[in-house]
C-alpha positions as CSV (number, residue, x, y, z in Angstrom):
1,M,-23.1,30.3,-6.8
2,K,-25.6,27.6,-6.0
3,L,-27.3,30.4,-4.5
4,S,-28.0,32.3,-7.3
5,F,-28.4,29.1,-9.4
6,R,-31.7,28.3,-7.3
7,K,-32.9,31.9,-7.4
8,L,-32.4,32.1,-11.0
9,A,-34.5,28.8,-11.5
10,F,-37.3,30.5,-9.1
11,I,-37.5,33.3,-11.5
12,V,-37.8,31.4,-14.9
13,L,-39.9,28.7,-14.1
14,P,-42.8,30.8,-13.0
15,G,-42.4,32.5,-16.0
16,F,-42.5,29.3,-18.5
17,A,-45.3,27.7,-17.2
18,I,-46.9,31.2,-18.6
19,F,-45.2,30.5,-21.7
20,A,-46.5,27.5,-21.9
21,S,-50.0,27.7,-21.1
22,C,-50.1,30.6,-24.1
23,H,-48.5,27.9,-26.7
24,K,-50.7,25.2,-27.1
25,D,-48.8,23.5,-30.0
26,N,-45.7,22.7,-28.1
27,N,-45.5,19.1,-27.3
28,P,-46.2,18.8,-23.7
29,S,-45.1,14.5,-24.0
30,N,-41.8,15.7,-24.5
31,P,-40.4,18.1,-22.3
32,T,-36.6,19.2,-21.9
33,P,-35.0,16.9,-19.1
34,A,-34.0,18.7,-15.8
35,P,-30.4,19.0,-15.5
36,T,-29.0,16.3,-13.0
37,P,-27.4,17.3,-9.9
38,L,-23.8,16.7,-11.5
39,Q,-24.6,19.0,-14.5
40,T,-25.9,21.9,-12.4
41,Y,-23.0,21.6,-10.4
42,I,-20.4,21.7,-13.1
43,S,-22.3,24.5,-15.3
44,G,-23.1,26.5,-12.1
45,D,-19.1,26.2,-10.6
46,T,-17.1,29.3,-12.3
47,S,-13.9,27.5,-11.7
48,L,-14.7,24.8,-14.0
49,S,-16.1,27.1,-16.8
50,I,-13.4,25.7,-19.2
51,Y,-14.1,22.2,-18.4
52,N,-17.7,23.4,-18.8
53,A,-16.4,24.4,-22.6
54,A,-15.2,21.2,-23.2
55,I,-18.1,19.5,-22.4
56,T,-19.9,21.8,-25.0
57,K,-17.1,21.7,-27.6
58,A,-17.1,17.8,-27.8
59,N,-21.0,17.4,-27.3
60,D,-20.6,15.2,-24.4
61,A,-23.2,16.5,-22.5
62,S,-24.9,13.2,-22.4
63,L,-21.8,12.1,-20.2
64,F,-23.4,13.7,-17.4
65,T,-26.8,13.3,-17.5
66,S,-26.8,9.5,-15.7
67,T,-27.3,9.4,-11.8
68,D,-25.7,6.4,-11.6
69,S,-22.2,6.2,-9.5
70,V,-19.7,7.9,-12.3
71,T,-16.3,9.7,-11.2
72,V,-15.7,12.6,-13.2
73,L,-12.0,14.3,-13.1
74,A,-12.3,18.0,-13.3
75,P,-9.5,20.2,-13.8
76,T,-10.0,23.7,-12.5
77,N,-9.4,26.6,-14.3
78,D,-6.3,27.5,-13.2
79,A,-5.2,24.0,-13.2
80,F,-5.8,24.4,-17.2
81,R,-3.8,27.7,-17.9
82,A,-1.0,26.4,-15.9
83,A,-1.0,23.8,-18.5
84,G,-1.2,26.5,-21.3
85,I,-5.0,25.7,-21.9
86,T,-7.6,28.3,-22.1
87,A,-11.3,28.6,-23.3
88,S,-9.8,29.7,-26.6
89,T,-7.7,26.7,-26.8
90,I,-10.1,24.3,-26.2
91,N,-12.5,25.7,-28.8
92,S,-9.6,25.7,-31.5
93,M,-8.8,21.8,-30.7
94,S,-10.7,19.4,-33.1
95,S,-14.1,18.0,-31.5
96,S,-12.6,14.6,-31.2
97,A,-9.4,15.7,-29.4
98,V,-11.7,17.1,-26.9
99,D,-13.6,14.2,-26.5
100,S,-10.2,11.9,-26.1
101,L,-9.4,14.7,-23.1
102,L,-12.7,14.6,-21.4
103,R,-13.1,10.6,-21.8
104,Y,-9.8,10.1,-20.0
105,H,-11.2,12.2,-17.1
106,F,-14.2,9.9,-17.1
107,I,-14.8,6.4,-15.2
108,S,-18.0,5.2,-15.5
109,Q,-17.8,3.6,-11.7
110,S,-17.3,4.8,-8.3
111,A,-13.5,5.0,-8.0
112,D,-12.6,3.8,-4.8
113,L,-9.3,5.1,-3.8
114,N,-7.2,2.6,-1.5
115,A,-5.2,4.5,1.1
116,G,-1.2,5.0,0.3
117,K,-1.2,3.2,-3.2
118,Y,-2.4,3.6,-6.4
119,T,-5.3,1.7,-8.0
120,S,-6.2,1.1,-11.2
121,F,-9.6,2.4,-13.0
122,T,-10.4,2.2,-16.6
123,S,-11.6,5.5,-18.2
124,T,-14.3,5.8,-20.7
125,L,-11.5,6.3,-23.2
126,G,-10.1,2.8,-22.9
127,S,-6.8,3.6,-21.1
128,P,-6.2,3.2,-17.3
129,I,-6.4,5.7,-14.7
130,Y,-4.3,5.6,-11.3
131,G,-5.8,6.6,-8.1
132,Y,-4.2,7.3,-4.9
133,G,-6.0,7.6,-1.7
134,G,-5.4,9.9,1.2
135,T,-7.4,12.5,2.8
136,T,-10.3,14.7,1.2
137,D,-7.8,17.1,0.0
138,S,-5.0,15.0,-1.2
139,N,-6.1,12.4,-3.4
140,Y,-4.6,11.7,-6.6
141,F,-5.0,10.7,-10.0
142,N,-1.7,10.2,-12.3
143,G,0.0,12.3,-9.9
144,A,-2.3,15.1,-10.6
145,Q,-3.7,16.4,-6.7
146,A,-7.1,16.0,-6.6
147,T,-10.1,17.3,-4.0
148,R,-13.0,15.0,-3.6
149,V,-16.9,16.8,-4.0
150,T,-19.8,15.1,-3.1
151,I,-22.8,16.0,-5.2
152,P,-26.2,16.4,-3.4
153,G,-28.6,14.3,-4.8
154,S,-26.5,12.4,-7.0
155,N,-24.4,9.0,-6.9
156,A,-21.7,10.8,-8.8
157,T,-18.4,11.8,-7.4
158,L,-16.4,14.6,-8.6
159,Y,-12.9,15.5,-8.5
160,R,-11.4,18.8,-8.6
161,L,-7.7,18.4,-10.1
162,N,-4.8,20.7,-9.9
163,S,-3.5,19.7,-13.3
164,P,-5.0,18.2,-16.7
165,L,-4.0,14.6,-16.9
166,G,-1.9,13.7,-19.9
167,I,-3.6,11.3,-22.5
168,P,-1.3,8.0,-23.1
169,Y,-0.1,7.4,-26.5
170,S,0.0,4.0,-28.2
171,S,3.0,3.7,-27.9
172,A,6.6,5.4,-26.7
173,G,7.6,6.0,-30.5
174,N,4.2,7.9,-30.7
175,Y,4.9,9.5,-27.9
176,F,8.3,10.7,-28.8
177,T,7.1,11.9,-32.0
178,A,4.2,14.0,-30.9
179,D,6.5,15.6,-28.0
180,T,9.5,17.4,-30.0
181,S,11.3,18.4,-26.6
182,L,12.4,15.0,-25.9
183,S,13.7,14.2,-29.8
184,Y,17.5,14.2,-28.1
185,Y,16.1,11.6,-26.0
186,N,14.1,9.3,-28.2
187,A,17.5,9.6,-30.5
188,A,19.5,8.1,-27.2
189,L,17.3,5.4,-26.9
190,T,18.0,4.5,-30.3
191,R,21.5,4.8,-30.3
192,T,21.6,2.7,-27.4
193,G,18.9,0.3,-27.9
194,L,16.8,0.7,-25.1
195,D,13.6,0.2,-24.6
196,P,11.7,1.6,-21.2
197,S,8.4,-0.5,-22.0
198,A,10.2,-3.9,-22.6
199,N,10.7,-4.2,-19.1
200,S,8.4,-6.9,-17.4
201,G,7.4,-4.3,-14.4
202,W,6.8,-0.9,-14.2
203,T,9.3,1.8,-15.2
204,T,9.6,5.1,-14.4
205,V,11.5,7.3,-16.6
206,L,12.9,10.6,-16.1
207,A,13.6,11.6,-19.5
208,P,15.9,15.0,-20.4
209,T,14.7,17.2,-22.4
210,N,16.7,18.7,-25.4
211,S,18.1,21.2,-23.7
212,A,19.2,18.7,-21.1
213,F,21.0,17.1,-22.9
214,V,22.6,20.2,-24.7
215,A,23.6,21.3,-21.3
216,A,25.0,17.7,-20.5
217,G,27.7,18.0,-23.4
218,Y,25.3,16.7,-26.9
219,P,25.0,20.0,-28.9
220,T,23.3,18.0,-31.5
221,I,21.3,14.8,-32.7
222,A,24.6,14.2,-34.4
223,S,26.4,14.1,-31.2
224,I,24.1,11.8,-29.5
225,Q,24.4,9.4,-32.7
226,N,28.3,9.4,-32.7
227,A,28.3,8.9,-28.9
228,D,29.7,6.1,-27.2
229,S,26.8,3.7,-26.9
230,A,27.8,1.8,-23.8
231,K,28.4,5.1,-22.0
232,L,25.3,6.5,-22.9
233,R,23.7,3.2,-21.9
234,T,25.0,3.7,-18.6
235,T,23.6,7.1,-18.5
236,L,19.9,6.6,-19.5
237,M,19.4,3.3,-17.2
238,Y,20.7,6.0,-14.2
239,N,17.7,8.2,-15.3
240,M,15.3,5.0,-15.6
241,L,13.9,4.3,-11.9
242,P,12.1,0.6,-11.4
243,G,8.8,1.2,-10.5
244,Q,5.6,3.1,-10.6
245,Y,6.6,6.6,-9.4
246,F,3.9,9.6,-9.5
247,S,4.9,12.8,-8.4
248,N,3.4,12.2,-4.5
249,N,5.2,8.8,-4.7
250,Y,8.3,10.5,-4.1
251,M,6.8,12.7,-0.7
252,G,9.1,11.5,2.2
253,L,11.8,9.5,0.2
254,S,15.2,10.7,0.3
255,T,16.5,8.5,-2.5
256,V,15.3,6.0,-5.3
257,P,16.9,3.4,-6.6
258,T,17.8,2.9,-10.3
259,S,18.1,1.0,-13.1
260,I,21.9,0.4,-12.1
261,N,22.2,-2.1,-9.6
262,G,23.3,-0.4,-6.4
263,A,23.0,3.2,-8.1
264,N,20.3,5.5,-6.4
265,V,19.6,9.2,-6.8
266,T,18.8,11.7,-4.2
267,V,15.2,13.2,-4.0
268,G,14.5,16.5,-2.5
269,T,11.6,18.8,-2.5
270,S,11.2,22.7,-4.4
271,L,8.1,24.8,-4.7
272,T,7.2,23.1,-8.3
273,G,7.8,19.5,-7.4
274,P,10.5,16.9,-6.5
275,T,13.9,17.4,-7.6
276,F,16.6,14.8,-8.2
277,T,20.6,14.7,-7.9
278,G,23.0,12.0,-9.2
279,T,26.2,11.4,-7.5
280,G,27.6,13.9,-10.8
281,N,25.3,16.5,-10.7
282,S,26.6,19.5,-9.2
283,S,22.6,21.0,-9.3
284,A,19.1,19.5,-8.9
285,V,17.2,18.3,-11.7
286,G,13.1,19.3,-11.5
287,F,10.5,18.1,-13.4
288,V,9.1,20.1,-16.7
289,G,5.7,21.1,-16.0
290,S,3.4,18.7,-14.9
291,N,3.5,16.2,-17.6
292,Q,3.3,12.7,-16.5
293,I,2.4,10.1,-19.2
294,V,1.6,6.6,-17.8
295,G,1.9,3.7,-20.8
296,T,1.3,0.3,-20.3
297,N,3.7,-0.5,-17.5
298,T,6.0,2.8,-18.3
299,V,5.6,6.4,-16.3
300,Y,7.4,9.0,-18.4
301,Q,8.6,12.4,-16.6
302,P,10.2,15.0,-18.4
303,V,13.0,16.8,-16.6
304,N,15.0,19.5,-17.1
305,G,18.7,17.9,-16.8
306,L,20.5,14.7,-17.1
307,L,21.4,12.7,-14.1
308,V,25.1,11.3,-14.0
309,Q,27.0,9.4,-11.6
């Protein structure tokens, strides 16, 4: 793609010179600036066309005109499509919503990743992003695998993501209100008085979807509201892990501790990511999609089953 872009430049530029010489009324003192290497890379990579469409929709081209050391997190077309997002989806969204999406994938500095651990960076949206250092092809941001690309002629660094990052919500309540597939879980938190974000440290929540609660014997929200609160509280705590875990953090682990002292869940692997099995589960529980939402001190990971002891 770079080769064809260069050929196009050589064809167009001489023609432009002839055109300009025949039109003296043009203002030569205010020429259109040449695109930066970062802009050229994004617009020339057909596998980033949905990301490029987002830039156009949000009118955010100015984000990419700098030659400073910025870090761009660009989900590929395959990543967007796997999350149900196409160019048509982008164009149907409001400009402000797409702007928020882009700004959460943009860091106004060089994101120097630390090998083997997550480091916090501030996005231009103002919310933190967590980056994990590995090899060129196994870096991660909020659990999404990232491949590092060096842009020739620029101080910018671009990471191609295998999944778009979920934009954080201002509160857990707003998150559960927006994601209706977790309304049963929200009702269970209300019934038990639990607030995962109230802990002083990090908590990772394996949040069962509505269908997971139905399969576990809670057919309606009313059944949750009438459930034994103490028993339900113990179950919910068994689905909470002290600490910050993103999907790659489970690699190499056989068990992880829960919020119940001395009670662990077993960690496995599958083609779609990590799996979890409680002592009372007959089958493993896995992620629903790739949606991992990061709060101030909480990581929410929707799962397709309720972990039980």
